[in-house]
N, C-alpha and C positions, 0 to 999 in steps of 0.2 A: 503493500500498500505506499502510495508515495503522491507524489504533483511535481513538476517539473517547469520552470520557469525561463522566458527566455532571458533576461534580465532581472536585476536586484530591484529596480521602481515595482516590477511587477510583482514580483513578491508581496514587499510590502505594502501596496498598494490594498491585494488581496486580504490581508491580515487588517488594514482598516476599515474595508467594508463590512467584515466580520466583527467589524466593532462598532460597525451604528455611524462610522462616518462617510459624510456625504458633500464634504465640501472642504475646497483647499483655497488657502489664500496664498501669492507668493510674485516672485520674481523668478524665474528660474535662468539659472544660466545658460549655457553652449548645450547641454543637454537636453534636450528637449523628449527625451522618453519616457518622461513623468510623465509628460502631457499626454502621451500615448497612451500608457498605461491607466493613468487616469480616463481618459476619452472609452476605453474599452469595456475599463469597468464600469462605465455610469455617474462620474461622479463629474461635479463641477469645479474650475478652477476661478477664482476670481484674479485676474491678472491684477497689477499691480506695475508702477512707476520707478517705485520710491523702496527699498526692502525698509522702513523704519513706517512705512504706512500699511506694509502689510501685517507686518508684528501687530500694528495697532489693532490691523481688521481685525487679526484672528484674537487678539487678546479681548475685542470687544467681542466677539462671538461667542465666547469661551463664558466673559461673567454674564450675558445675559441669558445666554442656553444652558450653564453651567455641566454644558458635555465638550469634551475634547474637541481641540482646534487644531488644524494644519497648516504649517506654513513654511514652504520650500523657497528656498535661497541658491546659490550657487555657491561659488568659494571665495577666499580672500575679501576681496573690498565689501563685495556684498553681504561677507559675514560679519565684520567691523562696524560698515552703514546700519546693520541692524542690531548692533548694541544695546543701541541705549532702548527699542522695542521689547528686547530681552531684560532689560534691568524692569522695565516698567512692567513686564505679564508676572517677574517672577515680585516684585510687592506688590499685584495684585493679587497673586495667588490664582492666578490664571491659568488653567490646564493646558498646555499650546506644545503641541510636537512639532520642532522645527528638524524639518529636514537639508540640508545641505551637500552641497559636493566637495568632493576635494582631492587633490593631487592623487595620481596613484602612487603603492607604495614602493615600486621599483625605481620612482622620479622624486622621494623626497629627502632633502636636505641639499638637492642638487641646484637649487637655485631655478624651478619650476614655473613654469608661467604661472601666478596666483598663487603659488608656496605660501602656505603660510600655516605658524601651528595653533588650528584655528579653536583645539579642542581646550589648550590653554589661554584663549583667548574669552572663551565662552564659559568654562566650567566655574567664576565667581559668579557667575550672572542667571545658571538654572539650576535645578536640584540635581540633577545628571548631565553629564559631558562623555560624549562616547565617539570614538571613529573604530567601524568594524575592519575586520582587519582580515578577513575569511569570507569566500559564497557563502561557505555551513553559518555562519553566523548572521547572515540579515534576519533570518524568521526570528530565531530568540529574540536577537538585540532589539529590535523594534516590540516585541511584545514586553520588554522589562523595560524600556522607553512609557509605553503606553501605559504602565504599572505603576512607574514612578512619575507619571505625569498626571491622574488620578488621586493618587495621595491616598489615603490624605500622608501628609498636608497637601492640597496639588501646587500644581508649578510646571513651568514650563522645562523643557527636557530636550537634547541636542544629539543629533543624534548624525553622522559623516557618513557618507559613501567616499569613501578614492574611488577615481576611476575607473580602476581594473578592476573591482569588486563589483562597480558598479553595473559593469556591461558583463559579466561572467554569467554563466546559468545558473540558477538557484535550485537544487531539490532537496524538496522536502519528503523526508521516509518519516512514515506515522505521523498521526494524528497532530493537526496544526494547535501550537500550544494555547492557551484561554488566560484571562486574565482574573485575576482572583476574587471570588465569587464574596462580595461584603456580608457582614453578620451583624445582619439587623436585632439590634438590640429592643427588648418588651421594656416599658416604660414598671421602673420600682423604684421603691422606697427608696432614698441614699440613708447610708448608715450615720450617727450623728460624728458632726466632725464641724472644725472651725467656721466652717463658708456657711455651715447651716444654721450655728447658732448665731454669728452675726449676721443671717439675715433674718431670725427669730428677732433678734434682739432690739433689730431697726426700728423707728419708728417716722424719719423720712427719707426713705430711698430715693434713689437715682437707678433705674436699670438705661446701660447705656451698648447698643448696641452694635457692631462689625460690620467690616466685609465677609467674616466668616458665615454671616449666619445669614447670607445670601444664598436660596433654592434650600433653609433650611428649617423654615414656618410659613410654609404652605399652609398650615390651618391653624396660622396665629396660635402658639402656644406661647410667644413671649407676651401678645400682646396678653394674653389669660394671666400668665406669671405676673407680668405687673399689677394688674386688675386685682389680685389677691394680696399684692402687697401694699397697694397704692401708689406704687411709684409713677416719680416723673418717670417717663420714658423719653430717649433721644439714642442721635445715632451718630459714627462716625461719619463724616463724609462716605466715605465706601459702604456703610451698612447702608446710605438713603434706601430706598424701597426696599428693603428688607421687610420693613413694620409698616400697617397700616398709616398712613398720614394724615385721617381724618377721624384715627382714634382721641377718645377726649383725655387721655393721658401726654400724646404726643407733644414734644415742647419743640422742634426740631433739630439741627445739626447742635452738637454740643463744640465749647471751647474758643477758637478764632472766629466762628462764626454765627456763631449765639449771641443774640439781642439781651440787653440789657435786662425787661424780664426774667430771662432764663438762666442769666447767670448770677441772678438774684437767687434763686431755687437752687443751684449749685453751692453758692455761698452758704446756704443754711441747712444743706441737707445732712446726713450723719452716716451715710452707707452710699457706697456706688458697688453694682456688680456690673461688670465688664462681662459682654457674651460675646467670642469668636475675636474679638478685635486688640490690637496691637497698642494703645494708649500711645499713638504717635505725638509729636511736638505740637503739630496744631489743635490737634484734642485739651490738652493739657496747660498749653500755656496761652495768650493772647487775651488780655479784659483782666476779668475777677480771676487769680491764683488758683488755682487746685486747692479744696477745703484740705484741710489735716484730718483725714476721717479714714475707716479704713477700706479699702477695696477690695471687693472679691471677683479672684478675674479666674474667667475660665478657655480653655485654648487648646485645641489639640495638637497645636505646633507650638515644641517646649519654645520653639525662639519667639513667640509670640507673647510670650510670658515675660513684662517688666519685672526686673528686680528693685525698681527704683520707688517703690508704692509699698506701705504697710497691710498688710492682710494677707487671707489666705489663698493661694493660689493652686489652682484646680486642672489638672491634665486630662483634659479628657475634650468628646465634643459637646456642646456646649446645646444643642438640642437636649441630650438624654439627661445634663444637670439640670436644665429647666422642667423636664420632665417627672424625673427625679424628684428634683425640690416640691414644688407643687403636691406631687402627689401621695407624699410624707405631711408636710402640712395641712391637706387634704386631712387625712390618715387623721391628725389630731388632735382633729376638731377645734380648731380654736374660735370655731363662728365667727361673729359678724366684726369687722376690723374694729379694734379700741378706738377710742376715742382722740387717741394722740394720731390714729391712722386716718382719719375724716377730718381731721384738721390741716393735716400734711394737703391731702385731697381738695380741699379749697383753697386751700395756696397755688396749689397746682392749676384751678380752675381761673384762679385769679389773675396769674402771668399770663396764662395763654390768650384770655379776654384782652388784656392789658399790650401783647402783641399784635393781636386784630386789631387792635383800635389806631395801634402806630401805623400800622402797613394803611388804612384806613386814610389816616391823616396823609401818609407820604403820596398816599394817589392823590389826596383832595390840595395838597402841595404843588404836585409835579403837573395838576391839570395848568394852574396859574404860569406856566414855564413853557419860554419856546420850544420848540421840537419834541421829539418824543424821549421820554425818558424813561427808563429800564424797568421802572414796577411798573409803569403804563403795559409795557414792552409783554412784561411777564404777568402780568392780572389778564393780558389780550388771549397769551397764550393759552393761559390756565382756563379760562372760560370757551374757548373753542375749542379744548382737544375733546377728542372722544373717547369711549369708556375704555379701552386698552391705550396707552401710549407711556414712551419712554422717553425720559430726558437724556442727554448724552452731552457732557459739560465739560470745559478747558476748566484750568483754575488762574485765570488772567485776573488784573487790580477787578474790572465792570463784569466781565460774567460771573465773577465769585456772588453777584447779584442771587444766582440762580439757589446757591446755598441756602438763603435766608426764608427764615417761617414767618407767616404759613401761606409763601408760595410754595404750591402745590406737582409733584413730581405721578402723583396718580400711580401708573402702574409700573415705574421703576424708573432706576437713575443708575448712570455707569459714570464714573467720577477717576481721573486720571486718579493713582497712588500720591504719597508722600512725598515721591519723587517729579510729578508735574511736568513730564515733556510736552515743547508744545507741540501743537498738531495733533495730541491720544485724539481727543473728542471728535476731532473734525475727521477722523479717517478712522474710529473706532465706530461710528456711525451706521456705516458702511456695514460693517460687518455683526455688528444690533441686526441691523436690519434684515441681515440672511437669516439670523436664527431665530426671529420675531416678524415674518413678511405678515401678517393678521394686527402686528401693532402698529401706528402712528411711531417713527420714529424723528425726532427735532433733535436737531446738534444747537447747542446754542453754547456759542464760539466769541473769539477774539478774531480783528482782520487779521492780525497776526499768524494765529494757528489757522485760516482758513488757507493763506496764501503756502505754505506751509505742504496742504496737503492739495491744494486746488488741481493739480495734472490728476493727481488718482479720483477725486470726485468727477474730473470731465472722461476721463478713464472707465469709469464704472459706471457713467449715468446710462448707459443705450440699456446696458444687461442687467446691472444691478444697482438701478435707483430705488426712489421709493423716500428718501430720505428730503428735508425739511430742514436747509440751513439758515440760523439766526445768526447774522455774524453783524458784530456790535464794532462799529468802524468807528476808533480815536486817532489811526494812522499809526498803528504799530506796535510798541510796547509800554502798556501803559504803568503797568505796575514800575517800570525801572524809571520810566519820567517822572513819578513820584517821588522814589527816590532822592531824582536828582534833585527835583526840586525842594526838598526836603535838607540837602544838603547845600543848595544853592550854586549849584552850578551851572555854568553857561548852555542854555539849550540851543546855541546855535552852536557850538563845540561838540555839545552832543546830543544828536536828536535823535531820540529812542523813538519821538511821534514827531511825523510828518504830515499835520493837518491839508484835509485838502479831498480831492475825489474818490471815493471807494475802489478798493482793488476792483480788477477786471476781471470777468467771469469768461468762459471761455463758450462760446454760443452754439446753440446747436438745439434740435429739436427737443431731443430728450431734458431738456437745461430752461427752465425760466428766471429769469433775475428782476429782480426789482427794487430799486430802493425806495427807501420809506423815510417822506417828512413828515408828511399832513396825518397828525391826533385823529381825525377824524375820522379818514379813511384806514385806521390799522386794522379793525377787526376783521372787514371786508378782503383789504390783502390777505391775512393769514388764511381765511377762510378756506379765498382762493388756490393759493399757495397749499394746502392741503389737500384739496379737490387733483389739482395737478399730481400731487404725489401719490395717493390712492389709485390713479393709471397708472405706478410704473414711473413717473418722471422725478426730477431731482429739482428742486425748488431753493432757491437762493434770494433772500429778503437782507439786501444791504441795509444797515441802520445808524446813521452818522448820531454819533453820541458826544454828550459834552465833559470836559476833563473829570468836571467837581463831582462826574454824577455815580459815587461811590458806594458800596452797601454802607450802612450804619453801622454793622456791628466793627467793621475796619473804622469807620472815622473813631467808635467809641475805645477802640482797640489803643489808639494813637498808631497805629504802625506804618499810616502813612499820611502826609500834614494836613492840618486844617484850613 
């Protein structure tokens, strides 16, 4: 019993198909045999112009779907160009398999064309990096790569096919190896311990949801746990979309992006329960200092458990921990929440009301100002969105408005990790749309990010469109210009922004571009763009924005000039 393949790519693609992969992103090198293998297997390739964008697309696909994404590269500079995307995939915990070409074994060390020790380059950026040295190792190495990519913990892996292995005939004897079968744990009460004791004793708790809860909260176990505790419910930026943003306990994104009422909640809480998050810098710094309280951390990845905070650390699946704690508390029959917990619930409700009134005041102020303000734009996007939609975000000075509560993301959110590479959201939106074709996908980005991904946006439009790009046009890099102004540096000598016309778009029947300046036409323009996207087109709405249109949390935190 066995199977014979003409080359390594054919064998690898067969493994991918057997494990549910249906799409590949990338910019292959000279060896287009991979495309032939994909065609033969019925898999689709989303061709890219830039290897970084290919990695961003694959990462967006993986984060949205929760499934493995595949990215194909050439060799040498193709790999180094993709390194930023590898870093982003690692920090986002995205299961991405990177397939790369490599110089043949017999040419190693000879200074061959595009020769590079690619494993050494990629190893610090991935969960596993491996160069296949023999045709017999192609299939086992591919299965190992898939296993390590999906985790836990999930993350990118790098698999290199040297030219002489890539072109060799592959013979697989015996049954094809399969991925490990996950062990699904039942909900069981947790044994008494310091984490459960801290939860029991708390009267003013906060539950903080990280990106690791993505696809782990389909049935609202986190919301029910928060209700059981009477806890204020926050997310990290990457955890947004994992919980219901319309829930009565949800208070927005924590840390740098939190508004003043939310920061007051943090300053008066007595416990933080961090679920599948890393407690990164933007969560614990900016505005109100992190409270000196017990922090219960749960993470399946030991690297995600910070030693900087006092409190129990639990190594394991945060979903299982929440289920176990909830069942234990229920079986103890604690009954109705204590009076102190009810008081805390009222404090949360007041804070949410104040935040909503703050946005209403901001919108009223915006209505008196010339031009479209970003708060008005986000409110119009909220009002025109369908039931199923995803907001894909960047992390620039003005597109961070979309991180602010109570502007909602509804069906989901994809954001860059703490690394925040320019152009991630612009390109990742294409991968998100591939993963969720029945969702409206809106990329909320700056003009710098749009320019970084423009070639791939245009290339994807004919066959892989459907994304609405909302581009905030301030002429470049607003965050850097704000820091320049804070230091009193000369704007002409350091022109981080160059106000003027919005950046050009590649025209075509698959792309609809508009420049928005009229407040009165805002909703109609967005609805028309959404209709165009629903028919498979790519819509781009350019919105000139004022330099002083900065999110209130960033102004409050004094990280930008006033």
